[in-house]
N, C-alpha and C positions, 0 to 999 in steps of 0.2 A: 098462793102456795102451789107447789107441784109435788106429785107423789113419785118417789124413786124406790126401786127395789134394792135390797141389800146386794143382790147379785150384780146389779148395774154399778153400784158404788164400788164394790170390790173389783170389778173389771176395770173401772177407770183408775182406781188406785194402782192396780197392776201396770196399766199403761204408763202411769206417771213414774213408776219405779223401773220401767223398761223390762217388766216381766211379761212373758207370753201368757196368754189365757191358758188355764189348766186343761190339758187333754183328758177326755173321759177315761182313757186307759190308765193314765197316771193316777187319777183319783181311785180307780178300781184297784190299783196296786198299792193303795195307801201311801201315796207320796206325801210324806210328813211335812215337807216345806210348804206344799200347796195347801194342805189342810190347816196347818198352823197359821198361815197368812190369812186365810179366809176367816178363821176364828178370831184372830186379832183385829181384823177390820170390824167385825160385828161387835167385839168387846169395846173397841175405842169409839165407835160411831156416835153414840149418844153423848158421852162426856166431851168429845171433841166438838160436836155440834153445839152443846151448851156453852162452852168457852167461846166459840165463834159468835154466837148470838150476843154475848155480852161485850164483844169487842168491835163488831162492825158498826158503821154508821146506821142510824135508824132507818134511813132510806133503803137499806138492803133488806129490811124485814118485811117488805111487801105491804100488805094491808093490815096485818096483825089480826087480833081477835077483840071483839067488843067487850067492854065492861062499863060500869058506872050507872047501873039502873037505879041504885039507891044513893041518896045523899044525906049525910048527917051534918049538923051545924054546931060549931063551938059556941058556948055561951060566954058572955063577957067580951073582953078584948077591947080594942081601940074603937072609938067612934068612927063610923063610916068605913070600917074594915071588917068584913064578914068572912070568916074562914070556916072550913069544914073538912069533911073526909068522905071518901067513897070506899066501900069494901073492895078488896082485890080477890080475884079467883084463886082457888087452891093451887092451880098449876102456874101461877104468875112467876115469870122469870125476869122480865125487863119491860119498862115503859116504852111504848112507841110514840104515842102522842096523847096529850090531855089538854082540854081547853073548856073553861066555863063560858057560858053564853055572853057574859059581859066583859070578857077579856079581849084585849086588842091583839094578842098573839098567843099561840099555844106553847106548852112546855113539852120538850122532847127528852128531857133527862130529869129523873127524880133523884134527889139526894137522900141519904139516910139521916135519922135524927141525931146522930153523933157529929154531923157536919156543923162547924162553928156558926153558920148563919141561921141554924134552926132556932137558937135561943133568941134571935132578934125578931122573930116573926110576930110576937105579941107586943112589940115595942110601939109606943105612941108616935114615934118619929117615922113619918111616911118614907123617908129615904132609906130606912133600914129594913123594912118588911116588904113582902111581896104585895104588889098592887095589880090592878087590871092592866096597867101598861107594862109591868115587869113581874109577872106572876112567878111563884115558886111552888114546887111540889116536893114532898118528903114521904118516904116509906116509913110507916110507924106501926106499932102493935097496940091494938085496943082489946078489950075483953072479947069483942066479937071476932077478932082475928087480925090478919094483916090488912092494912088500909093505906090509901094514898091521901095524905093531908094536902090541902090546897090553900094558898094564900095569895091574894084575897079577892073578894067580890064587893060590889057596890051595895048589894042587898041580898037578902035571903030568898029573893024571887029568882035569882039566877039559877039556871039549869045547866046540866052537862051538855056542852056543844058537841064535843067529840072525845072519845076515850078508847084507845086501842093499846093492847099489850101483846108481848111475845110470850107464849107459854113455854114451859120446859118441854124439850123434845121427847117424844115417845114413839114407840113402834105402833102404827095404826093397825097393822096386822103383824103376825110374827116375822114377815119378810118385807115390809114396806114402811117407809117413813116420809112424812111431809117435810119438804125443805124449800124455803124461798129460792126462786131461780138465781138471784144474785149471790146467794150464799153457797151454791153448789160447787163451783170451781175452787173457791177458797177452802171449802171443806176437804176436797180431794187433796189439795196441797198440804193441808195440815195433817191429814191422815198419813200421807206418804212420808212427811217429815217425822211424825211420831214413830212410824214403823222403822224408819232408818235409824233414828236415835236409839231405839230399843234393840237394834240389831235384828 
């Protein structure tokens, strides 16, 4: 992650729109166009960043934030297929990567439980459910809150190998926000396009 000031984001959006940086005397004279543009950039910044995080490849999201300290296990299910869940943080937005210790590969995209394949995860047919060779993850809600369900492991001795997520963007100070470097220029482009579309 890199930290950017709102002033820097605004200046780069202005350059993208071929607007000159605001002169101090114009701001002092209450140049409404300048002030409105600055306000609109701030207003659109977090919603645009949220949409961007949901759209870009997971490789653009840098290293993400860690989760997965606690693991719960489903009871029952198919023989030799152990599935479970890990709680998701309150600020969860998107999965970056998740892998249990006995999986052959990680999962980088989690489906929701309304996906057709979710109903197949308790199937006795190996070819229909997630396996250590072809694992699956789903976002679900349990009494304890939002969780990431995983399918499946060879045993309940498996542990979380890696678990990273992208949190919802927030201002870390009133005038600064953390942005993955690979997302910065796409963000400027989206902000400029939104301002152009809104007139």
